C-alpha positions as CSV (number, residue, x, y, z in Angstrom):
1,M,-5.8,3.9,-4.0
2,S,-2.5,3.9,-5.8
3,V,0.7,2.3,-4.6
4,L,2.0,5.9,-4.6
5,S,-0.5,6.9,-2.0
6,G,1.2,8.4,1.1
7,K,4.6,8.2,-0.6
8,N,7.1,11.0,-1.0
9,V,7.8,11.8,-4.7
10,L,10.6,14.2,-5.6
11,L,10.3,15.6,-9.1
12,G,13.4,16.9,-10.8
13,I,12.8,19.2,-13.7
14,S,15.5,20.1,-16.3
15,A,15.4,22.7,-19.0
16,G,13.4,21.5,-22.0
17,I,10.3,22.7,-23.6
18,A,8.5,19.6,-22.2
19,A,8.9,21.1,-18.8
20,Y,5.4,22.7,-19.3
21,K,4.0,19.2,-18.8
22,T,5.3,19.0,-15.2
23,A,2.4,21.0,-13.9
24,F,0.1,18.2,-15.1
25,L,2.6,15.6,-13.7
26,V,2.5,17.2,-10.3
27,R,-1.3,17.1,-10.4
28,A,-1.2,13.4,-11.4
29,F,1.0,12.5,-8.5
30,I,-1.2,14.4,-6.1
31,K,-4.2,12.6,-7.5
32,A,-2.5,9.3,-6.8
33,G,-2.1,10.3,-3.2
34,A,1.6,11.1,-3.2
35,N,3.3,14.0,-1.4
36,V,5.3,16.0,-4.0
37,K,8.3,18.2,-3.8
38,V,10.0,19.8,-6.8
39,V,13.7,20.6,-7.5
40,M,14.5,22.5,-10.7
41,T,17.6,23.4,-12.7
42,P,17.9,27.2,-12.8
43,A,17.4,27.2,-16.6
44,S,14.2,25.1,-16.4
45,K,12.5,28.1,-14.8
46,D,12.4,29.7,-18.2
47,F,9.9,27.0,-19.3
48,V,7.6,26.6,-16.2
49,T,7.4,28.9,-13.1
50,P,8.2,27.7,-9.6
51,L,5.1,29.6,-8.4
52,T,2.9,27.2,-10.5
53,L,4.6,24.1,-9.2
54,S,4.7,25.2,-5.6
55,T,1.0,26.1,-5.7
56,L,0.1,22.7,-7.2
57,S,2.5,20.7,-4.9
58,K,1.8,22.8,-1.8
59,N,5.5,22.8,-1.1
60,P,8.3,25.2,-1.8
61,V,10.2,24.7,-5.0
62,H,14.0,24.6,-4.9
63,S,16.4,25.5,-7.7
64,T,19.6,26.8,-6.0
65,F,21.6,26.0,-3.0
66,Y,20.6,29.3,-1.3
67,N,18.8,32.5,-2.1
68,E,21.4,34.8,-3.4
69,E,19.2,37.9,-2.7
70,D,19.0,37.1,1.0
71,E,22.2,36.9,2.9
72,N,20.4,35.3,5.8
73,A,18.8,32.6,3.7
74,I,19.0,29.0,4.9
75,W,20.9,26.5,2.7
76,N,18.7,24.2,0.6
77,N,20.0,20.9,1.8
78,H,20.2,18.5,-1.1
79,V,20.9,15.6,1.2
80,E,17.7,16.1,3.1
81,L,15.7,16.3,-0.1
82,G,17.3,13.1,-1.3
83,L,16.5,11.3,2.0
84,W,13.0,12.7,2.1
85,A,12.0,11.0,-1.2
86,N,10.6,7.5,-1.5
87,Y,10.9,7.9,-5.3
88,F,12.8,10.4,-7.4
89,I,11.7,11.2,-11.0
90,I,13.6,13.4,-13.3
91,A,11.2,14.6,-16.0
92,P,11.9,16.0,-18.5
93,A,15.5,14.7,-18.5
94,T,17.4,16.6,-21.1
95,A,20.5,15.3,-22.9
96,N,22.6,17.8,-20.9
97,T,21.2,16.7,-17.5
98,L,21.4,13.0,-18.4
99,S,25.0,13.3,-19.5
100,K,25.9,15.0,-16.2
101,M,24.0,12.3,-14.2
102,A,25.8,9.5,-16.1
103,N,29.2,11.1,-15.5
104,G,28.8,12.4,-11.9
105,T,28.9,16.1,-12.8
106,C,27.5,18.1,-9.9
107,D,26.9,21.7,-10.9
108,N,23.4,22.4,-9.6
109,L,21.0,21.5,-6.9
110,L,19.1,18.9,-8.9
111,L,22.3,17.0,-9.7
112,A,23.6,17.2,-6.1
113,T,20.2,15.8,-5.0
114,Y,20.4,13.0,-7.5
115,L,23.8,12.0,-6.3
116,S,22.5,12.1,-2.7
117,A,19.3,10.1,-3.3
118,K,19.0,6.7,-1.7
119,C,15.6,5.9,-3.2
120,P,14.7,4.4,-6.6
121,V,15.4,6.9,-9.4
122,Y,13.4,7.2,-12.6
123,F,14.3,9.4,-15.6
124,A,12.1,10.4,-18.5
125,P,14.1,11.7,-21.4
126,A,12.8,14.5,-23.6
127,M,14.8,15.9,-26.6
128,D,14.8,16.2,-30.3
129,L,14.8,13.1,-32.6
130,D,18.5,13.3,-33.6
131,M,19.6,14.1,-30.1
132,Y,17.6,11.1,-28.7
133,K,19.3,8.8,-31.3
134,H,22.8,10.2,-30.8
135,P,25.4,7.7,-29.5
136,S,26.2,9.9,-26.5
137,S,22.5,10.0,-25.5
138,I,22.2,6.2,-25.9
139,K,25.4,5.8,-23.8
140,S,23.9,8.0,-21.1
141,F,20.7,5.9,-21.0
142,E,22.6,2.7,-20.7
143,T,25.0,4.0,-18.1
144,L,22.2,5.3,-15.9
145,K,20.4,1.9,-16.2
146,T,23.6,0.2,-15.0
147,Y,23.4,2.4,-11.9
148,G,20.0,1.0,-11.2
149,N,18.0,4.0,-12.5
150,V,14.8,3.2,-14.4
151,M,14.2,4.8,-17.8
152,I,10.7,5.8,-18.8
153,P,11.1,5.8,-22.6
154,A,10.2,8.8,-24.7
155,T,7.3,8.4,-27.1
156,S,7.0,9.2,-30.8
157,G,5.2,12.2,-32.2
158,E,5.7,15.7,-33.4
159,L,8.6,17.5,-31.7
160,A,9.3,21.1,-31.0
161,S,11.7,21.3,-34.0
162,G,8.9,20.1,-36.4
163,L,10.4,16.7,-36.8
164,V,8.3,13.6,-36.1
165,G,9.8,10.7,-34.2
166,L,11.1,9.6,-30.8
167,G,11.9,12.2,-28.2
168,R,8.5,13.4,-26.8
169,L,8.3,13.2,-23.0
170,A,5.9,10.5,-22.0
171,E,2.5,11.9,-21.0
172,P,2.0,12.7,-17.2
173,E,-0.6,10.0,-16.7
174,D,1.6,7.4,-18.5
175,I,4.6,8.4,-16.3
176,V,2.6,7.8,-13.1
177,R,1.2,4.5,-14.5
178,F,4.7,3.4,-15.5
179,M,6.0,4.1,-12.0
180,E,3.1,2.4,-10.3
181,T,3.6,-0.8,-12.4
182,D,7.3,-0.8,-11.8
183,I,6.9,-0.3,-8.1
184,L,4.3,-2.9,-7.9
185,K,6.3,-5.7,-9.5
186,N,9.1,-5.1,-7.1
187,L,7.0,-5.4,-3.9
188,P,7.4,-8.5,-1.8
189,L,3.8,-9.7,-2.1
190,H,3.5,-9.0,-5.9
191,G,1.8,-12.0,-7.6
192,K,0.3,-13.3,-4.3
193,K,-3.4,-13.5,-3.6
194,V,-4.6,-12.9,-0.1
195,L,-8.0,-13.9,1.3
196,L,-8.9,-11.9,4.4
197,T,-11.9,-11.9,6.6
198,A,-12.8,-8.9,8.8
199,G,-15.4,-7.5,11.1
200,P,-18.2,-9.2,13.0
201,T,-21.1,-11.4,11.8
202,Y,-24.7,-10.8,12.6
203,E,-27.0,-13.7,13.2
204,A,-30.6,-12.9,12.8
205,I,-33.2,-13.5,15.6
206,D,-36.0,-12.0,13.6
207,P,-36.2,-9.4,10.8
208,V,-35.2,-6.6,13.3
209,R,-32.8,-8.1,15.9
210,F,-29.6,-10.1,15.7
211,I,-26.8,-11.6,17.8
212,G,-23.5,-9.9,17.1
213,N,-20.3,-8.6,18.8
214,H,-18.3,-5.4,19.2
215,S,-15.8,-6.0,16.4
216,S,-15.3,-2.9,14.3
217,G,-13.3,-4.5,11.5
218,K,-10.4,-2.0,11.9
219,M,-7.7,-4.7,12.3
220,G,-8.8,-6.6,9.2
221,F,-9.0,-3.5,7.1
222,E,-5.6,-2.4,8.1
223,I,-4.2,-5.8,7.2
224,A,-5.9,-5.5,3.8
225,K,-4.4,-2.1,3.1
226,A,-0.9,-3.2,4.2
227,A,-1.1,-6.3,2.1
228,A,-2.2,-4.3,-1.0
229,N,0.6,-1.8,-0.4
230,L,3.0,-4.7,-0.5
231,G,1.7,-5.7,-3.9
232,A,-0.8,-8.4,-3.0
233,E,-4.2,-8.9,-4.6
234,V,-6.6,-8.9,-1.7
235,I,-10.1,-10.5,-1.4
236,L,-11.6,-8.9,1.7
237,I,-14.7,-10.6,3.0
238,S,-16.2,-8.2,5.5
239,G,-19.0,-8.5,8.0
240,P,-21.1,-5.4,8.8
241,T,-18.7,-2.4,9.5
242,H,-18.3,1.3,9.0
243,Q,-14.8,0.8,7.7
244,K,-14.0,1.8,4.2
245,V,-11.1,1.2,1.8
246,T,-10.5,2.2,-1.7
247,H,-7.5,0.5,-3.4
248,S,-7.1,-0.9,-6.9
249,L,-5.8,-4.2,-5.4
250,I,-8.6,-4.8,-2.8
251,Q,-11.9,-6.4,-3.7
252,V,-14.4,-6.0,-0.8
253,I,-17.1,-8.7,-0.5
254,P,-19.7,-7.6,2.1
255,V,-21.5,-10.4,4.1
256,T,-23.7,-10.4,7.1
257,S,-23.9,-13.9,8.6
258,A,-21.3,-16.6,9.5
259,Q,-22.8,-18.8,6.8
260,E,-22.3,-16.2,4.2
261,M,-18.7,-15.6,5.3
262,Y,-18.2,-19.4,5.3
263,D,-19.5,-19.7,1.7
264,E,-17.4,-16.8,0.4
265,A,-14.3,-18.0,2.1
266,H,-14.6,-21.4,0.6
267,K,-15.4,-19.9,-2.8
268,Y,-12.0,-18.2,-3.0
269,F,-9.7,-20.3,-0.8
270,N,-8.4,-22.6,-3.4
271,S,-7.2,-19.7,-5.6
272,V,-5.2,-17.8,-2.9
273,N,-1.7,-18.1,-1.5
274,I,-2.4,-16.7,1.9
275,A,-5.5,-16.6,4.1
276,I,-5.8,-14.4,7.1
277,L,-9.0,-14.9,9.1
278,S,-9.3,-11.9,11.5
279,A,-13.1,-11.7,11.6
280,A,-14.9,-12.1,14.9
281,V,-17.3,-14.8,13.6
282,A,-20.3,-15.6,15.8
283,D,-19.9,-19.1,17.4
284,Y,-23.7,-19.6,17.7
285,R,-26.8,-18.5,15.8
286,P,-30.5,-18.9,16.6
287,K,-31.8,-22.3,15.5
288,E,-35.0,-20.8,14.3
289,I,-35.4,-17.3,12.9
290,A,-38.8,-15.7,13.4
291,N,-40.5,-14.4,10.3
292,Q,-42.0,-11.5,12.1
293,K,-40.7,-9.2,14.8
294,I,-40.9,-10.9,18.1
295,K,-43.2,-8.9,20.4
296,K,-42.2,-8.0,23.9
297,K,-44.8,-9.9,25.8
298,D,-43.0,-11.8,28.6
299,S,-40.3,-10.7,31.1
300,T,-37.9,-13.2,29.6
301,L,-37.1,-14.6,26.1
302,T,-35.5,-18.0,25.5
303,L,-33.6,-18.6,22.3
304,E,-32.3,-22.0,21.3
305,L,-28.9,-21.6,19.6
306,E,-26.9,-23.8,17.4
307,K,-23.2,-23.8,16.5
308,T,-22.2,-22.0,13.3
309,K,-19.7,-23.6,10.9
310,D,-16.1,-23.1,12.0
311,I,-14.6,-21.3,9.0
312,L,-11.0,-21.4,10.1
313,A,-11.1,-25.1,11.0
314,S,-12.8,-26.0,7.7
315,L,-10.1,-24.3,5.7
316,G,-7.4,-25.9,7.8
317,E,-8.8,-29.3,6.8
318,I,-8.6,-28.6,3.1
319,K,-5.6,-26.4,2.8
320,S,-2.8,-27.5,0.4
321,N,-0.1,-24.9,-0.2
322,Q,-1.9,-21.9,1.4
323,L,-0.4,-20.2,4.4
324,L,-3.3,-20.1,6.9
325,V,-3.4,-17.5,9.7
326,G,-5.9,-17.3,12.4
327,F,-6.7,-14.9,15.2
328,A,-7.4,-15.7,18.9
329,L,-9.0,-13.1,21.2
330,E,-8.7,-14.5,24.7
331,T,-9.6,-13.4,28.2
332,N,-7.8,-16.2,30.2
333,N,-5.2,-18.9,29.7
334,E,-4.4,-16.9,26.6
335,L,-1.2,-18.6,25.4
336,E,-2.4,-22.2,26.1
337,N,-5.7,-21.5,24.3
338,A,-4.0,-20.0,21.3
339,K,-1.6,-22.9,21.0
340,G,-4.5,-25.3,21.2
341,K,-6.3,-23.5,18.4
342,L,-3.2,-23.4,16.3
343,K,-2.8,-27.1,16.3
344,K,-6.5,-28.1,16.3
345,K,-7.2,-26.0,13.2
346,N,-4.0,-26.8,11.3
347,L,-2.8,-23.2,11.1
348,D,0.6,-21.9,10.1
349,L,0.4,-18.8,12.4
350,I,-2.0,-17.6,15.0
351,V,-2.2,-14.0,16.2
352,L,-3.1,-13.8,19.9
353,N,-4.6,-10.7,21.6
354,S,-6.0,-10.5,25.1
355,L,-8.8,-8.4,26.4
356,Q,-6.6,-8.2,29.6
357,D,-4.2,-5.9,27.8
358,K,-5.1,-2.2,27.9
359,G,-5.4,-0.8,24.4
360,A,-6.0,-4.1,22.7
361,G,-9.3,-5.7,21.4
362,F,-12.3,-4.3,19.6
363,K,-13.0,-0.8,18.3
364,G,-9.8,0.9,19.3
365,D,-7.0,2.1,17.1
366,T,-4.3,0.1,18.8
367,N,-3.6,-3.5,19.4
368,K,-1.1,-5.6,21.3
369,I,-0.4,-9.0,19.7
370,T,1.6,-12.2,20.1
371,I,2.3,-14.3,17.0
372,I,2.8,-18.0,17.4
373,D,3.9,-20.3,14.5
374,S,3.3,-24.0,13.9
375,K,6.6,-24.8,15.7
376,E,5.4,-22.8,18.7
377,K,7.9,-20.0,18.2
378,I,6.5,-17.0,20.0
379,I,7.0,-13.3,19.0
380,N,5.7,-10.7,21.4
381,Y,5.0,-7.1,20.3
382,E,4.4,-4.0,22.3
383,L,1.2,-2.0,22.0
384,K,1.0,-0.3,18.6
385,S,-1.4,1.2,16.2
386,K,-3.4,-1.3,14.2
387,A,-1.7,-0.1,11.0
388,E,1.7,-1.0,12.6
389,V,0.4,-4.3,13.8
390,A,-0.7,-5.1,10.3
391,K,2.8,-4.5,9.0
392,D,4.4,-6.6,11.8
393,L,2.1,-9.5,10.9
394,L,2.8,-9.2,7.1
395,N,6.6,-9.1,7.8
396,V,6.3,-12.4,9.6
397,I,4.3,-13.9,6.8
398,I,6.8,-12.7,4.2
399,N,9.7,-14.2,6.1
400,K,7.8,-17.5,6.4
401,L,7.1,-17.5,2.7
402,N,10.8,-16.9,1.9
403,A,12.1,-19.4,4.5
């Protein structure tokens, strides 16, 4: 999954021969998981049709403030377009459009939208070699960069004039890759490694049966996705679960037992900056595992259990600079038990949820949490989706890292 997944990308197209590449650019953004809308200069429609772009983007394409042929047409609101976008990319950006952007000229819908945009703006120049090197073009590039806009440099190759040199629009896949890299480096957890445990563990009784719990892993997987979307490299150690995630920054390590989770957590702990242990690890396991399926002979079955290794406590004992976060699922004396676990296991934060709260706990799509830090500062949250809970937790972690 790309960092563009789920994001709103507004593509501005100006009138250059390279506009034909925008059909492929829209496809590349869609493939990355982005929502795409297109705004064109009127002249750019001579190079690529709105019908093609609207079909590919599955959104109407805008090029004028209103439809002159329909006296009842609704105004195409440039402010709404600018506010809709998470990212705005002008490609191809011709010398004419770049000059107008640099000087604040506003004579078409694309330029009005640019001046209204509150999001990061990228521009990908495309023009002939001599135009690209002209002092006025260079001045436009530099002026736009001082405004905070990001330039995606043109490449070198054969141009429409027959000349060979700088001026070719970057290839669609390279534009998307450039934006992904630039977005990533500006995210708050870029350069951080996060170790995360999720799901249940299964402790074997015999080759068929096991001791487990009702954890679905949903909370841990949502945290993993949220951390990766904030730029972190995530090592997700997951017990048995039906949850799936596909993200270039998430490495999933499947395990079954508490011992396997313990071993994998210790394998990676020294290399990470943050460890979030949200898994529901079994506290006990059968002392002896039968080699063959236990037959149902008697009316009762007695199993001797032994404690599993406490992963969270063991990491608390050896942590150096890592920020260590634990979870506490309680049914009574919730706050006192969570505070005790926080201190006993040498944690920086503990996330408390109670089975007494409706909508919290295993399997559901919602959770209600309380976060307690090492100074016993308490933050209470309302019932939210687990995706929103993950964001709340990571915001607390980011604030703690920056404190």
